[in-house]
C-alpha positions as CSV (number, residue, x, y, z in Angstrom):
1,M,117.2,109.2,97.4
2,S,119.3,112.3,98.4
3,R,119.7,113.2,102.1
4,G,117.6,116.3,101.6
5,A,114.8,114.4,99.9
6,R,114.8,111.8,102.7
7,T,114.7,114.6,105.3
8,A,111.8,116.3,103.5
9,V,109.8,113.1,103.4
10,L,110.5,112.3,107.1
11,L,109.6,115.8,108.2
12,Y,106.3,115.8,106.2
13,L,105.3,112.3,107.6
14,A,106.1,113.5,111.1
15,A,104.0,116.6,110.7
16,L,101.2,114.7,109.1
17,A,101.2,112.2,111.9
18,G,101.1,115.1,114.4
19,V,98.1,116.6,112.7
20,V,96.0,113.5,112.0
21,L,96.8,111.3,114.9
22,S,96.7,113.7,117.8
23,P,93.7,114.7,119.8
24,V,93.5,118.2,118.2
25,G,90.0,117.8,116.6
26,D,88.7,120.8,118.4
27,L,91.5,123.0,117.2
28,L,91.0,121.9,113.6
29,H,87.3,122.5,114.0
30,R,88.0,126.1,115.2
31,L,90.4,126.7,112.3
32,T,87.7,125.6,109.9
33,V,85.1,127.9,111.4
34,R,87.6,130.8,111.4
35,L,88.3,130.2,107.7
36,Y,84.5,130.1,107.1
37,V,84.0,133.4,108.8
38,L,87.0,134.9,107.0
39,G,85.6,133.7,103.6
40,H,82.1,135.1,104.2
41,D,82.8,138.3,106.1
42,D,86.1,139.4,104.4
43,L,86.0,137.8,101.0
44,G,82.3,137.8,100.4
45,L,82.0,134.1,99.5
46,P,78.4,132.9,99.0
47,P,76.5,131.3,102.0
48,S,76.2,128.0,100.0
49,I,79.9,127.4,100.9
50,V,79.7,125.9,104.4
51,P,82.4,124.9,107.0
52,E,82.4,121.3,105.7
53,H,83.6,122.6,102.3
54,Y,86.6,124.3,104.1
55,G,87.4,121.1,105.9
56,F,87.3,119.2,102.6
57,A,89.7,121.7,101.1
58,L,92.0,121.6,104.0
59,N,92.2,117.8,103.7
60,I,93.1,118.2,100.0
61,V,95.9,120.6,100.9
62,L,97.1,118.3,103.7
63,F,97.9,115.5,101.2
64,V,99.3,117.5,98.3
65,P,102.9,117.3,99.7
66,L,102.5,113.5,100.0
67,G,101.9,113.1,96.3
68,L,104.5,115.7,95.4
69,L,107.2,114.2,97.6
70,A,106.4,110.7,96.5
71,R,106.8,111.7,92.9
72,L,109.9,113.8,93.2
73,A,111.8,112.3,96.1
74,L,110.8,108.6,95.6
75,G,110.3,108.7,91.9
76,W,106.9,106.9,92.2
77,S,104.4,106.9,89.3
78,W,101.3,109.0,89.5
79,C,99.2,105.9,90.1
80,R,101.4,104.7,92.9
81,C,101.3,108.1,94.6
82,V,97.5,108.2,94.4
83,L,97.3,104.6,95.8
84,A,99.7,105.5,98.6
85,G,97.5,108.6,99.5
86,A,94.4,106.5,99.5
87,V,95.9,103.7,101.7
88,L,97.5,106.1,104.1
89,S,94.4,108.2,104.4
90,G,92.2,105.1,104.9
91,G,94.6,104.0,107.7
92,V,94.4,107.4,109.3
93,E,90.7,107.3,109.3
94,I,90.6,103.8,110.9
95,V,93.0,105.0,113.6
96,Q,90.8,108.0,114.2
97,L,88.0,105.7,115.2
98,L,89.8,105.2,118.5
99,P,87.9,107.0,121.2
100,L,91.0,108.2,123.0
101,L,91.9,110.5,120.0
102,G,88.6,112.4,120.2
103,R,88.5,112.5,116.5
104,V,85.8,111.7,113.9
105,A,86.6,109.3,111.1
106,A,85.0,110.2,107.8
107,W,85.2,108.6,104.4
108,D,84.9,111.9,102.6
109,D,88.3,112.7,104.3
110,V,89.7,109.7,102.4
111,L,88.4,111.1,99.2
112,A,89.8,114.6,99.8
113,N,93.1,113.3,101.0
114,T,93.4,111.0,97.9
115,L,92.5,113.9,95.7
116,G,95.3,115.9,97.4
117,A,97.8,113.2,96.8
118,A,96.7,113.0,93.1
119,L,97.1,116.8,92.7
120,G,100.6,116.7,94.4
121,A,101.7,113.8,92.1
122,A,100.4,115.7,89.1
123,L,102.4,118.7,90.2
124,G,105.4,116.5,90.7
125,A,105.1,115.0,87.2
126,A,104.9,118.5,85.8
127,V,108.1,119.5,87.6
128,V,109.8,116.4,86.3
129,R,108.8,117.2,82.8
130,W,109.8,120.8,83.2
131,R,113.2,119.8,84.6
132,G,113.7,117.4,81.7
133,G,112.9,120.1,79.1
134,R,115.3,122.5,80.8
135,R,118.1,119.9,80.8
136,R,117.6,119.3,77.1
137,A,117.5,123.0,76.3
138,G,120.5,123.8,78.4
């Protein structure tokens, strides 16, 4: 793995740990509510889209870089990236059960995070294919 790739992986993991293992649950809740208000007031999204949907989407986005970096920087297969996302997410939710973090563990977060890792790995696979085609064409 190149030095840049290693740095990217370490920076992402440090940022991820900061987000999911720190007692910032209230800040994340406020962010979700602000996005909800923005979506309804400014974008005109239907009222059937509730704050929990925004939280689910944010959990997906949070793990896309994991799948992407695991695929591109580590060369892992799509399945291995998805499994890593599921295991890491499950571990995070177990740690979030600790009362001192002031967080709420939820299994739908594991689903969303795993989906994010899967999407990131799929994007990474597309980049790998695209790079390979460009190398052959060039």
